[in-house]
C-alpha positions in Angstrom: 56.2 70.9 89.0 59.2 72.5 90.7 61.6 70.9 88.1 59.3 72.0 85.3 59.6 75.7 86.7 63.3 75.5 87.4 63.9 74.4 83.7 61.9 77.3 82.6 64.1 79.4 84.6 67.4 77.9 83.4 67.0 77.2 79.9 66.8 80.9 78.6 69.9 81.8 80.4 72.2 79.2 78.5 72.2 81.3 75.4 74.0 84.0 77.4 76.9 81.7 78.2 78.7 81.7 81.8 77.9 85.4 82.1 75.1 87.7 82.7 74.7 88.3 79.1 74.2 91.5 77.0 70.3 91.0 76.9 69.7 90.3 80.4 72.0 91.9 83.2 70.0 90.6 86.1 70.2 86.8 85.6 73.3 84.7 85.5 73.9 81.2 85.3 77.2 80.8 87.1 79.4 78.3 88.7 80.3 78.4 92.6 83.7 79.3 91.3 82.6 82.4 89.7 80.9 83.6 92.8 84.0 83.0 94.5 86.6 84.5 92.5 84.7 87.7 91.5 81.8 88.0 93.7 81.5 91.8 92.9 80.4 91.0 89.6 77.2 89.1 90.8 76.2 91.4 93.5 72.4 92.1 93.8 71.9 89.6 90.6 69.5 86.7 89.9 72.0 83.5 89.9 71.4 80.0 89.1 74.1 77.7 90.5 74.9 74.1 91.1 76.9 72.5 93.9 76.9 70.3 96.7 75.2 71.4 100.0 77.0 71.4 103.3 75.0 71.5 106.2 76.8 72.8 109.5 78.9 75.9 110.5 75.9 77.8 111.1 73.7 77.1 108.3 73.7 75.5 104.6 76.7 76.4 102.0 77.1 75.7 98.5 80.3 74.0 97.4 81.9 72.4 94.5 82.8 69.3 96.9 80.7 66.9 98.9 81.3 66.7 102.6 84.3 69.1 103.1 84.0 72.7 104.9 85.9 75.6 103.4 84.6 79.0 103.6 86.8 80.5 101.1 85.4 78.3 98.2 81.9 78.2 99.3 78.8 80.3 99.2 76.3 80.6 102.3 72.8 79.8 101.7 70.4 82.0 103.4 67.8 80.0 104.7 66.8 79.0 108.1 67.4 75.4 109.8 63.7 74.5 109.9 63.8 75.1 106.0 66.9 72.9 105.7 65.3 70.1 107.6 61.9 70.5 106.0 63.3 70.3 102.4 65.6 67.3 103.7 68.8 68.9 102.2 71.9 66.9 102.5 75.3 67.0 101.7 75.2 63.8 99.6 73.2 65.2 96.6 74.1 67.9 93.9 71.6 70.8 94.0 70.6 73.6 91.7 70.0 77.0 93.6 68.1 80.0 92.2 68.5 83.2 94.2 69.8 86.6 94.8 73.6 86.7 95.1 74.9 89.3 97.8 78.4 90.0 98.1 80.1 90.7 101.8 82.3 93.3 100.6 79.4 95.6 99.5 77.7 95.5 103.1 78.0 99.0 104.7 79.2 97.2 108.1 81.2 94.1 107.4 81.6 92.0 110.5 84.4 89.2 111.1 81.6 86.7 110.1 80.5 88.3 106.8 80.3 85.8 103.9 79.0 86.0 100.3 75.5 84.5 100.2 72.8 83.8 97.9 69.1 84.4 99.2 67.1 81.5 97.4 64.1 82.8 95.6 60.8 81.6 96.7 58.8 79.3 94.3 55.0 79.0 93.7 55.0 76.4 96.6 56.3 78.9 99.2 59.6 77.1 99.4 63.2 78.4 98.2 64.0 77.1 94.7 66.8 74.6 95.4 66.4 71.2 93.6 68.4 68.2 94.0 69.7 66.7 90.8 70.2 62.8 91.2 72.5 61.1 88.9 
């Protein structure tokens, strides 16, 4: 059911390319590189992004690479450690994450530990929309 819901969420966006599109300025299918290079462009917008999940360093991160931590080329996923464990997320699988992107530079108070992040959208089952894509 989650996969069908995710496909229904993603398919309409492909016609807009790798941008938010003129018809729908809220939803964006983007890469991790887009979010890292031009984060202000996607602030407070719904994004659908794919990458490897890195577990550690204070949470879950979305990256282009498996098993390597580099916060400058990653996006923080704002979910609890309990959910990471419950959903059995690991850094060996490729994932699709749907959520609201939050640009660190847009926050009124920027701390030393301010990261660009994705707040996952919660699906019908009460869990964040984070789906593993197995090869």
